[in-house]
C-alpha positions as CSV (number, residue, x, y, z in Angstrom):
1,M,0.2,-0.3,0.1
2,R,1.4,3.8,-1.1
3,V,1.3,6.8,1.2
4,L,2.1,9.6,-0.7
5,L,2.3,13.3,0.3
6,K,2.6,16.2,-2.7
7,L,3.6,19.5,-1.1
8,T,4.7,23.3,-2.5
9,L,7.2,23.9,0.0
10,D,8.3,27.8,0.5
11,C,12.3,27.0,0.1
12,D,14.6,27.2,-2.9
13,P,15.0,23.8,-4.3
14,D,18.6,23.4,-3.3
15,A,17.8,24.6,0.0
16,A,15.4,21.4,0.3
17,W,17.7,18.5,-1.4
18,R,20.3,19.9,1.6
19,A,17.4,19.4,4.3
20,L,16.8,16.1,2.9
21,Q,20.3,14.7,3.2
22,S,20.5,16.4,6.9
23,P,19.9,13.8,9.8
24,T,18.7,16.9,12.0
25,A,16.5,17.9,9.3
26,F,15.0,14.2,9.6
27,R,14.4,14.4,13.5
28,E,13.0,17.8,13.1
29,V,10.3,16.7,10.8
30,A,8.9,14.0,12.5
31,M,9.6,15.5,16.5
32,P,7.5,15.2,18.9
33,W,5.9,12.1,17.7
34,L,8.9,10.2,16.6
35,D,12.4,10.6,17.8
36,F,15.3,8.8,15.9
37,R,18.9,8.5,18.0
38,S,21.7,7.0,16.0
39,D,23.1,3.4,16.7
40,E,26.4,4.4,15.2
41,P,29.4,4.2,17.0
42,G,29.7,7.8,15.8
43,G,26.2,9.4,16.3
44,F,25.0,10.8,12.8
45,P,26.8,12.5,10.2
46,T,26.0,16.3,9.2
47,T,25.0,14.6,5.9
48,W,23.4,11.2,5.5
49,G,26.2,8.2,3.9
50,S,24.8,5.4,2.4
51,D,23.3,3.3,5.2
52,H,22.9,4.5,8.7
53,R,21.2,2.6,11.8
54,V,18.9,4.3,13.8
55,R,16.7,3.6,17.2
56,V,13.2,4.6,16.9
57,K,11.5,5.9,20.0
58,A,7.6,6.9,20.2
59,L,7.2,10.1,21.9
60,G,10.3,10.5,23.7
61,A,9.5,7.5,26.0
62,F,10.0,4.1,24.9
63,T,11.8,2.4,21.5
64,V,9.3,1.1,19.1
65,G,12.2,-0.9,17.1
66,T,15.3,-0.2,15.3
67,Q,15.3,0.3,11.6
68,A,18.2,0.7,8.7
69,I,18.3,3.6,6.5
70,R,20.2,2.7,3.2
71,L,20.1,5.8,0.9
72,D,21.1,6.1,-3.1
73,T,20.4,9.9,-4.8
74,L,18.8,9.0,-8.3
75,R,17.4,11.2,-11.3
76,S,14.5,10.9,-13.1
77,T,14.2,9.7,-16.7
78,D,11.6,11.4,-17.9
79,P,12.9,14.1,-20.0
80,R,10.2,16.4,-18.7
81,E,11.6,16.5,-15.2
82,Q,15.2,16.7,-15.3
83,A,15.7,19.3,-12.9
84,T,14.0,16.3,-10.3
85,R,16.1,15.1,-7.8
86,I,15.1,11.9,-5.7
87,L,16.2,10.3,-2.6
88,H,15.5,6.9,-2.5
89,D,15.6,5.0,1.2
90,S,15.2,1.3,0.5
91,G,16.1,0.0,4.1
92,G,13.5,-1.1,6.6
93,G,13.0,-2.2,10.2
94,T,15.6,-4.6,11.7
95,G,14.4,-4.7,15.2
96,G,11.5,-4.3,18.0
97,A,7.7,-3.7,16.2
98,L,9.5,-2.0,13.0
99,A,11.1,-6.0,12.2
100,A,7.6,-6.4,10.6
101,I,8.4,-3.8,8.0
102,P,12.1,-5.2,6.6
103,H,11.8,-3.5,4.0
104,L,10.6,0.0,2.9
105,D,10.7,1.6,-0.7
106,H,10.6,5.5,0.1
107,R,11.5,8.1,-2.4
108,M,11.4,11.3,-1.7
109,A,11.8,13.7,-5.0
110,I,12.9,17.7,-4.6
111,A,12.1,19.7,-8.1
112,P,11.6,23.5,-9.1
113,D,8.2,24.4,-8.4
114,P,6.5,24.2,-12.0
115,A,4.4,27.6,-11.3
116,G,7.3,29.0,-11.3
117,P,9.0,32.3,-9.2
118,D,6.3,33.3,-6.6
119,E,5.1,37.1,-6.5
120,D,8.7,38.2,-4.7
121,G,10.5,36.6,-7.3
122,R,11.9,33.5,-5.5
123,L,11.8,30.3,-6.5
124,R,10.0,27.2,-4.4
125,T,10.2,23.5,-4.4
126,L,7.6,20.7,-5.4
127,Y,7.8,18.3,-2.8
128,R,6.6,14.9,-3.9
129,D,7.0,12.0,-1.1
130,Q,6.1,8.1,-1.9
131,L,6.1,5.0,0.9
132,I,5.3,1.9,-0.4
133,V,4.3,-0.1,2.8
134,R,4.0,-4.2,3.1
135,A,4.0,-5.8,6.3
136,G,2.1,-8.9,5.5
137,V,-1.2,-9.1,7.3
138,L,-0.2,-6.2,9.1
139,T,0.0,-4.0,6.0
140,P,-3.3,-2.4,6.4
141,F,-2.7,-1.6,10.0
142,A,1.1,-0.5,9.3
143,W,-0.6,1.8,6.3
144,Y,-3.2,3.6,8.7
145,A,-0.2,4.5,11.1
146,F,2.4,5.4,8.2
147,W,-0.1,7.7,6.4
148,A,-1.2,9.4,9.6
149,F,2.4,10.5,10.6
150,W,2.9,11.2,7.0
151,Q,0.0,14.0,7.4
152,W,2.4,15.4,10.5
153,R,5.1,15.0,8.3
154,G,3.5,17.5,5.4
155,V,2.8,20.0,8.3
156,R,6.2,19.9,9.9
157,L,7.9,20.2,6.8
158,R,5.7,23.4,5.2
159,K,6.8,24.7,8.6
160,L,10.3,23.8,9.0
161,A,10.7,24.6,4.7
162,P,11.4,28.7,4.9
163,T,14.3,28.2,7.5
164,W,16.1,25.8,5.5
165,A,17.4,28.5,3.5
166,Y,19.7,29.1,0.5
167,D,23.1,30.3,1.4
168,P,23.2,34.2,1.8
169,E,24.8,36.6,-1.2
170,V,28.5,37.0,-0.7
171,R,28.8,40.7,-1.1
172,E,31.5,42.3,-3.1
173,P,33.2,44.9,-0.4
174,D,32.7,48.9,-1.3
175,E,34.7,50.1,-3.9
176,T,34.7,53.7,-2.7
177,V,36.4,52.9,0.6
178,P,39.5,51.0,0.5
179,A,39.8,47.1,1.9
180,S,42.2,48.4,4.4
181,D,39.7,50.9,5.5
182,Q,36.7,48.4,6.0
183,T,37.6,46.1,8.3
184,K,38.2,49.0,11.0
185,V,36.0,49.6,13.7
186,E,35.1,53.1,14.5
187,Q,35.4,53.3,18.6
188,P,32.8,55.3,20.4
């Protein structure tokens, strides 16, 4: 069974792409319902590598299970979607209640908003998220739990996206003031 999200995020596609690759953003989107703790000796990296093991806690109180995150980056093969970047997680549950879902197929796609820039000229992001859930006879129950959580993810993604600002412009030094004088701070 599938769980889907399709949202327009108020941030640049490059900022959204960096956020998808960040364990910090991953955790922020899930809070407070779920928290992910690294099971790796060095903890979470700054950006995801290819494989990472996590412990999943519900409501910050009890462990639901463990999960392997296995990430690959993909590009759309559709010529109309050349700007689309896809992050694919093929991991799954490895322990506890999550072991009932040993294989996940989770794809998150980032593309420029097809509507173009907003009224202020800022480019926004089209975010599409698909999770395919297979848990045998438990699939309908797992699907409902994931669906409910995905709705929360959507709310959090929309709320957090504006904070994923793209790098600020680098301003050139004022050419009318000698460079040696630009770093001086006037004392009162």
